[in-house]
C-alpha atoms as one frame of an Amber mdcrd trajectory, in Angstrom:
protein
 -40.151  13.554  20.346 -36.881  11.780  19.448 -35.677  11.975  15.876 -36.530
   9.011  13.688 -33.501   7.166  12.322 -33.515   4.561   9.576 -32.471   1.085
  10.629 -29.096  -0.149   9.387 -29.448  -3.318   7.376 -25.770  -4.197   7.126
 -23.571  -4.310  10.209 -20.761  -1.752   9.709 -18.198  -4.080  11.248 -18.990
  -6.750   8.630 -18.525  -4.224   5.819 -15.234  -3.207   7.437 -14.121  -6.833
   7.655 -14.829  -7.376   3.952 -13.092  -4.087   3.115 -10.012  -5.075   5.089
  -9.934  -8.570   3.605 -10.063  -7.233   0.056  -7.591  -4.436   0.788  -5.206
  -6.949   2.346  -5.423  -9.152  -0.746  -4.821  -6.146  -3.012  -1.899  -4.933
  -0.882  -0.201  -8.337  -0.791  -0.664  -8.890  -4.521  -3.044 -11.822  -4.074
  -5.481  -9.727  -6.093  -3.313  -8.377  -8.899  -3.691  -5.044 -10.710  -6.215
  -5.417 -13.499  -7.903  -8.446 -11.961 -11.682  -8.424 -12.293 -13.675  -8.674
  -9.054 -17.224  -9.981  -9.129 -19.567  -9.353  -6.228 -21.031 -12.858  -6.233
 -17.638 -14.549  -6.357 -16.242 -12.485  -3.463 -19.332 -13.131  -1.340 -18.935
 -16.860  -1.883 -15.211 -16.873  -1.142 -15.647 -14.832   2.058 -18.815 -16.688
   3.116 -20.846 -13.490   3.477 -23.914 -12.080   1.780 -23.625  -9.836  -1.262
 -24.679  -6.637   0.536 -21.521  -6.093   2.656 -19.427  -6.949  -0.397 -21.257
  -4.287  -2.412 -20.652  -1.702   0.315 -16.982  -2.674   0.667 -16.420  -2.434
  -3.093 -17.972   1.032  -3.102 -15.544   2.110  -0.380 -12.595   0.582  -2.243
 -13.654   2.426  -5.384 -13.972   5.691  -3.463 -10.474   5.181  -2.005  -8.986
   4.452  -5.437  -8.221   0.749  -5.063 -10.700  -0.526  -7.658 -12.235   0.895
 -10.815 -15.313   0.160 -12.874 -14.778  -2.697 -15.300 -16.282  -2.971 -18.782
 -19.499  -4.890 -18.364 -19.956  -6.209 -14.831 -17.799  -5.985 -11.738 -14.747
  -3.876 -10.988 -11.022  -4.107 -11.694  -8.169  -3.816  -9.224  -6.643  -0.414
  -9.961  -3.041  -0.304 -11.216  -0.202   0.999  -9.083   0.665   4.334 -10.661
   4.248   5.459 -10.103   3.593   9.212 -10.136   0.691   9.016  -7.683   2.708
   6.847  -5.281   5.709   9.178  -5.537   3.526  11.979  -4.192   2.252   9.786
  -1.349   5.829   8.928  -0.405   6.700  12.637  -0.380   4.015  13.278   2.229
   5.016  10.225   4.230   8.663  11.317   4.141   7.882  14.722   5.612   5.798
  13.178   8.406   8.363  10.462   9.157  11.203  12.957   9.437   9.199  15.156
  11.801   8.198  12.168  13.940  11.794  10.910  14.115  13.051  14.338  15.203
  10.499  14.644  17.984  10.969  11.054  19.145  14.763  11.539  19.251  14.341
  14.633  21.372  12.605  12.376  23.888  15.275   9.665  23.474  12.436   7.219
  23.003  13.370   3.551  23.068  11.378   1.582  20.531  10.439  -1.892  21.734
  13.069  -4.310  20.324  10.314  -6.882  19.895   8.948  -4.797  17.010  12.219
  -5.216  15.136  12.467  -8.905  16.025   8.934  -9.396  14.747   9.808  -7.629
  11.523  12.913  -9.709  10.906  10.958 -12.928  11.489   8.313 -11.809   9.027
  10.999 -10.849   6.481  12.371 -14.388   6.569   8.948 -15.845   5.823   6.599
 -15.743   2.875   3.577 -13.998   4.409   3.523 -10.546   2.831   0.636  -9.470
   5.080   2.745 -10.222   8.166   5.610  -8.180   6.690   3.281  -5.247   6.072
   1.799  -5.414   9.571   5.259  -5.418  11.160   6.441  -2.501   9.022   3.386
  -0.387   9.786   3.651  -1.170  13.521   7.248   0.081  13.578   6.429   3.422
  11.948   3.314   3.915  14.050   5.467   3.426  17.149   7.596   6.373  16.029
   4.498   8.480  15.370   3.265   7.765  18.894   6.716   8.441  20.338   6.727
  11.891  18.734   4.133  13.060  21.245   2.203  14.802  18.462  -0.994  12.868
  17.654  -1.561  14.949  14.520   1.324  13.167  12.803  -0.302   9.751  13.015
  -3.703  11.180  12.151  -2.269  12.911   9.077  -0.441   9.784   7.940  -3.326
   7.355   8.475  -5.269   8.046   5.218  -2.116   7.498   3.164  -1.016   4.240
   4.772  -3.675   2.209   2.985  -1.999   3.103  -0.315   1.461   2.780   1.218
   0.694  -0.793   2.310  -0.045  -1.661  -1.283   3.140  -0.021  -2.541   5.176
  -1.725   0.186   3.560  -5.051  -0.684   4.795  -4.740  -4.251   8.351  -4.056
  -3.042   8.365  -6.720  -0.320   7.578  -9.407  -2.874  11.150  -8.865  -4.114
  13.287 -11.128  -1.915  16.469  -8.955  -1.691  14.601  -6.012  -0.170  13.292
  -7.653   2.983  16.215  -7.896   5.429  17.749  -4.568   4.400  14.535  -2.767
   5.352  14.885  -3.941   8.927  18.558  -2.981   9.028  17.372   0.539   8.184
  14.626   0.365  10.809  17.088  -0.725  13.496  19.461   2.117  12.625  16.613
   4.632  12.917  15.554   3.170  16.274  19.129   3.360  17.597  19.491   7.008
  16.534  16.205   7.901  18.219  17.126   6.119  21.458  20.508   7.865  21.515
  18.914  11.280  21.058  20.712  11.914  17.767  18.046  14.160  16.308  19.674
  15.020  12.974  20.862  11.470  12.342  17.403  10.059  13.076  15.846  12.578
  10.694  18.397  11.870   7.946  18.029   8.099   8.232  14.243   8.402   8.118
  14.405  10.573   5.020  16.784   8.151   3.280  14.616   5.193   4.266  11.508
   6.676   2.632  13.460   7.853  -0.412  14.911   4.386  -0.997  11.471   2.801
  -0.569  10.053   5.169  -3.188  12.914   4.387  -5.595  12.495   0.640  -5.047
   8.807   0.907  -5.913   9.518   2.929  -9.061  12.080   0.346 -10.150   9.692
  -2.542  -9.552   6.883  -0.829 -11.460   9.282  -0.176 -14.353  10.243  -3.860
 -14.364   6.595  -4.901 -14.415   5.892  -2.537 -17.286   8.885  -3.914 -19.201
   7.687  -7.502 -18.710   4.177  -6.577 -19.802   5.509  -4.831 -22.901   7.776
  -7.787 -23.722   4.929 -10.307 -23.529   2.453  -8.211 -25.523   2.589  -9.158
 -29.204   3.142  -6.182 -31.498   0.196  -5.096 -33.583   0.718  -5.195 -37.328
  -0.943  -2.318 -39.112  -3.393  -3.488 -41.729  -3.042  -1.982 -45.148  -5.586
  -1.845 -47.891  -4.289  -2.988 -51.246  -3.974  -0.134 -53.664  -6.201   0.022
 -56.639  -4.866   0.807 -60.024  -4.431   4.529 -60.373  -4.146   5.267 -56.613
  -1.426   7.744 -55.679   1.264   6.837 -53.153
Protein backbone atom coordinates (compact mmCIF):
# COMPACT_ATOMS: atom_id res chain seq x y z
CA UNK A 1 0.00 0.00 0.00
CA UNK A 2 1.57 3.34 -1.02
CA UNK A 3 2.35 5.84 1.70
CA UNK A 4 -0.24 8.54 2.24
CA UNK A 5 1.05 12.07 1.64
CA UNK A 6 -0.70 15.29 2.59
CA UNK A 7 -1.74 17.49 -0.30
CA UNK A 8 0.19 20.72 -0.79
CA UNK A 9 -2.09 23.72 -0.63
CA UNK A 10 0.38 26.33 -1.84
CA UNK A 11 2.38 25.81 -5.01
CA UNK A 12 6.09 25.88 -4.06
CA UNK A 13 6.98 27.85 -7.17
CA UNK A 14 4.58 30.64 -6.15
CA UNK A 15 6.16 30.82 -2.69
CA UNK A 16 9.56 30.95 -4.38
CA UNK A 17 8.41 33.75 -6.67
CA UNK A 18 7.20 35.81 -3.71
CA UNK A 19 10.42 35.05 -1.83
CA UNK A 20 12.54 36.17 -4.76
CA UNK A 21 10.47 39.31 -5.32
CA UNK A 22 10.82 40.36 -1.69
CA UNK A 23 14.50 39.42 -1.54
CA UNK A 24 15.14 41.40 -4.72
CA UNK A 25 13.43 44.45 -3.22
CA UNK A 26 15.44 44.09 0.00
CA UNK A 27 18.70 43.61 -1.92
CA UNK A 28 18.15 46.64 -4.15
CA UNK A 29 17.12 48.85 -1.24
CA UNK A 30 13.54 49.27 -2.45
CA UNK A 31 12.58 47.79 0.91
CA UNK A 32 14.87 49.61 3.32
CA UNK A 33 16.31 48.27 6.59
CA UNK A 34 13.79 48.78 9.36
CA UNK A 35 10.82 49.00 7.02
CA UNK A 36 7.72 47.23 8.30
CA UNK A 37 6.24 44.54 6.04
CA UNK A 38 2.60 43.60 6.38
CA UNK A 39 1.30 40.36 4.92
CA UNK A 40 -1.90 41.87 3.55
CA UNK A 41 -0.11 44.79 1.91
CA UNK A 42 2.46 42.55 0.20
CA UNK A 43 -0.24 40.18 -1.06
CA UNK A 44 -2.10 43.11 -2.59
CA UNK A 45 1.00 44.62 -4.19
CA UNK A 46 2.09 41.28 -5.69
CA UNK A 47 -1.46 40.25 -6.65
CA UNK A 48 -1.25 36.93 -4.81
CA UNK A 49 -3.09 35.39 -1.89
CA UNK A 50 -1.84 35.79 1.66
CA UNK A 51 -0.71 32.17 2.07
CA UNK A 52 2.36 32.26 -0.23
CA UNK A 53 3.31 35.60 1.30
CA UNK A 54 3.17 34.06 4.78
CA UNK A 55 5.38 31.17 3.67
CA UNK A 56 7.84 33.50 1.92
CA UNK A 57 8.11 35.74 4.99
CA UNK A 58 8.83 32.70 7.15
CA UNK A 59 11.66 31.73 4.81
CA UNK A 60 13.03 35.29 4.80
CA UNK A 61 12.94 35.31 8.59
CA UNK A 62 14.72 31.95 8.73
CA UNK A 63 17.41 33.27 6.35
CA UNK A 64 17.90 36.44 8.42
CA UNK A 65 16.44 39.02 6.05
CA UNK A 66 13.46 40.02 8.20
CA UNK A 67 12.74 40.08 11.92
CA UNK A 68 9.63 40.12 14.05
CA UNK A 69 8.22 43.61 14.47
CA UNK A 70 6.52 44.96 17.60
CA UNK A 71 2.84 44.31 17.14
CA UNK A 72 2.03 42.95 13.69
CA UNK A 73 4.19 42.18 10.69
CA UNK A 74 7.95 41.97 10.32
CA UNK A 75 10.79 44.44 9.80
CA UNK A 76 13.50 44.33 7.16
CA UNK A 77 16.63 43.33 9.08
CA UNK A 78 19.51 45.82 9.22
CA UNK A 79 22.76 45.25 7.36
CA UNK A 80 25.24 44.42 10.11
CA UNK A 81 28.85 45.23 9.27
CA UNK A 82 30.46 42.48 11.36
CA UNK A 83 28.20 39.73 10.01
CA UNK A 84 28.82 40.83 6.41
CA UNK A 85 32.58 41.01 7.00
CA UNK A 86 32.52 37.32 7.87
CA UNK A 87 30.48 36.49 4.77
CA UNK A 88 32.98 38.36 2.61
CA UNK A 89 35.82 36.39 4.23
CA UNK A 90 34.23 33.13 3.11
CA UNK A 91 33.47 34.50 -0.33
CA UNK A 92 37.06 35.72 -0.67
CA UNK A 93 38.51 32.29 0.03
CA UNK A 94 36.17 30.65 -2.49
CA UNK A 95 36.77 33.31 -5.15
CA UNK A 96 40.54 33.00 -4.88
CA UNK A 97 40.38 29.22 -5.19
CA UNK A 98 38.04 29.44 -8.19
CA UNK A 99 40.26 32.01 -9.91
CA UNK A 100 43.35 29.83 -9.42
CA UNK A 101 41.69 26.75 -10.88
CA UNK A 102 40.12 28.67 -13.77
CA UNK A 103 43.50 30.25 -14.61
CA UNK A 104 45.11 26.84 -14.69
CA UNK A 105 42.63 26.00 -17.44
CA UNK A 106 43.22 29.36 -19.16
CA UNK A 107 39.46 29.74 -19.26
CA UNK A 108 38.13 32.57 -21.40
CA UNK A 109 35.15 34.24 -19.78
CA UNK A 110 32.50 35.32 -22.26
CA UNK A 111 33.13 39.04 -23.01
CA UNK A 112 29.38 39.52 -23.23
CA UNK A 113 29.20 39.09 -19.44
CA UNK A 114 31.46 42.10 -18.97
CA UNK A 115 29.63 44.11 -21.63
CA UNK A 116 26.36 43.33 -19.89
CA UNK A 117 27.80 44.44 -16.58
CA UNK A 118 29.08 47.74 -17.94
CA UNK A 119 25.70 48.48 -19.52
CA UNK A 120 23.96 47.78 -16.23
CA UNK A 121 26.48 49.97 -14.36
CA UNK A 122 25.58 52.92 -16.57
CA UNK A 123 21.89 52.51 -15.79
CA UNK A 124 19.77 52.89 -12.69
CA UNK A 125 18.44 49.34 -12.28
CA UNK A 126 20.24 47.96 -9.23
CA UNK A 127 18.70 44.51 -9.78
CA UNK A 128 20.26 44.36 -13.25
CA UNK A 129 23.63 45.34 -11.77
CA UNK A 130 23.36 42.59 -9.17
CA UNK A 131 22.37 39.97 -11.74
CA UNK A 132 25.32 40.87 -13.97
CA UNK A 133 27.77 40.79 -11.05
CA UNK A 134 26.56 37.41 -9.81
CA UNK A 135 26.66 35.96 -13.35
CA UNK A 136 30.31 36.98 -13.72
CA UNK A 137 31.41 35.30 -10.48
CA UNK A 138 29.34 32.20 -11.14
CA UNK A 139 31.09 31.89 -14.50
CA UNK A 140 34.41 31.71 -12.66
CA UNK A 141 33.04 29.11 -10.24
CA UNK A 142 31.94 26.96 -13.18
CA UNK A 143 35.26 27.50 -14.94
CA UNK A 144 37.11 26.17 -11.89
CA UNK A 145 35.88 22.67 -12.68
CA UNK A 146 35.06 22.10 -9.01
CA UNK A 147 31.28 22.16 -8.47
CA UNK A 148 31.73 22.28 -4.69
CA UNK A 149 32.91 25.88 -4.94
CA UNK A 150 29.65 27.14 -6.40
CA UNK A 151 27.62 24.94 -4.07
CA UNK A 152 29.51 26.28 -1.05
CA UNK A 153 29.10 29.89 -2.17
CA UNK A 154 25.41 29.67 -3.07
CA UNK A 155 23.93 30.05 0.47
CA UNK A 156 26.01 33.18 1.06
CA UNK A 157 25.18 34.96 -2.20
CA UNK A 158 21.69 35.90 -1.04
CA UNK A 159 23.28 38.04 1.68
CA UNK A 160 26.05 39.18 -0.66
CA UNK A 161 23.47 40.48 -3.15
CA UNK A 162 22.05 42.68 -0.43
CA UNK A 163 25.48 43.96 0.58
CA UNK A 164 26.40 44.59 -3.05
CA UNK A 165 23.10 46.39 -3.58
CA UNK A 166 23.97 48.83 -0.82
CA UNK A 167 27.37 49.55 -2.41
CA UNK A 168 26.10 49.75 -5.99
CA UNK A 169 23.69 52.52 -5.03
CA UNK A 170 26.80 54.70 -4.68
CA UNK A 171 27.44 56.04 -8.19
CA UNK A 172 31.30 56.15 -8.13
CA UNK A 173 31.60 52.43 -7.40
CA UNK A 174 29.87 51.04 -10.48
CA UNK A 175 32.33 51.34 -13.39
CA UNK A 176 35.39 50.55 -11.27
CA UNK A 177 33.89 47.19 -10.30
CA UNK A 178 33.82 46.13 -13.93
CA UNK A 179 37.37 47.35 -14.50
CA UNK A 180 38.35 44.93 -11.72
CA UNK A 181 36.24 42.15 -13.24
CA UNK A 182 37.86 42.62 -16.65
CA UNK A 183 41.34 42.49 -15.13
CA UNK A 184 40.49 39.23 -13.36
CA UNK A 185 39.09 37.75 -16.58
CA UNK A 186 42.23 38.73 -18.51
CA UNK A 187 44.52 37.15 -15.90
CA UNK A 188 42.50 33.93 -15.97
CA UNK A 189 42.52 33.74 -19.78
CA UNK A 190 46.28 34.33 -19.84
CA UNK A 191 46.89 31.55 -17.32
CA UNK A 192 48.43 33.91 -14.77
CA UNK A 193 47.41 31.90 -11.74
CA UNK A 194 48.94 34.05 -8.99
CA UNK A 195 47.82 37.32 -10.57
CA UNK A 196 44.26 36.04 -10.97
CA UNK A 197 44.22 34.94 -7.33
CA UNK A 198 45.65 38.25 -6.10
CA UNK A 199 43.21 40.35 -8.13
CA UNK A 200 40.29 38.26 -6.89
CA UNK A 201 41.40 38.68 -3.29
CA UNK A 202 41.79 42.45 -3.70
CA UNK A 203 38.42 42.69 -5.43
CA UNK A 204 36.59 41.04 -2.52
CA UNK A 205 38.59 43.00 0.07
CA UNK A 206 37.73 46.32 -1.58
CA UNK A 207 34.06 45.33 -1.82
CA UNK A 208 34.03 44.53 1.90
CA UNK A 209 35.70 47.87 2.73
CA UNK A 210 33.26 49.77 0.51
CA UNK A 211 30.33 48.18 2.33
CA UNK A 212 31.79 49.00 5.75
CA UNK A 213 32.30 52.61 4.67
CA UNK A 214 28.75 52.91 3.36
CA UNK A 215 27.28 51.42 6.53
CA UNK A 216 29.35 53.86 8.61
CA UNK A 217 28.02 56.75 6.51
CA UNK A 218 24.45 55.57 6.99
CA UNK A 219 24.98 55.28 10.73
CA UNK A 220 26.46 58.79 10.82
CA UNK A 221 23.47 60.22 8.93
CA UNK A 222 21.04 58.43 11.22
CA UNK A 223 22.85 59.72 14.30
CA UNK A 224 22.93 63.26 12.89
CA UNK A 225 19.19 63.32 12.22
CA UNK A 226 18.19 61.80 15.57
CA UNK A 227 17.44 64.55 18.08
CA UNK A 228 19.39 64.20 21.32
CA UNK A 229 17.43 63.14 24.36
CA UNK A 230 17.46 65.58 27.26
CA UNK A 231 17.60 63.86 30.61
CA UNK A 232 14.70 64.82 32.82
CA UNK A 233 15.55 65.94 36.30
CA UNK A 234 13.31 66.08 39.30
CA UNK A 235 13.42 69.37 41.15
CA UNK A 236 15.10 69.04 44.49
CA UNK A 237 13.11 69.46 47.60
CA UNK A 238 14.34 71.54 50.43
CA UNK A 239 16.80 69.55 52.48
CA UNK A 240 17.79 67.11 49.68
CA UNK A 241 21.51 66.39 49.43
CA UNK A 242 23.40 66.94 46.19
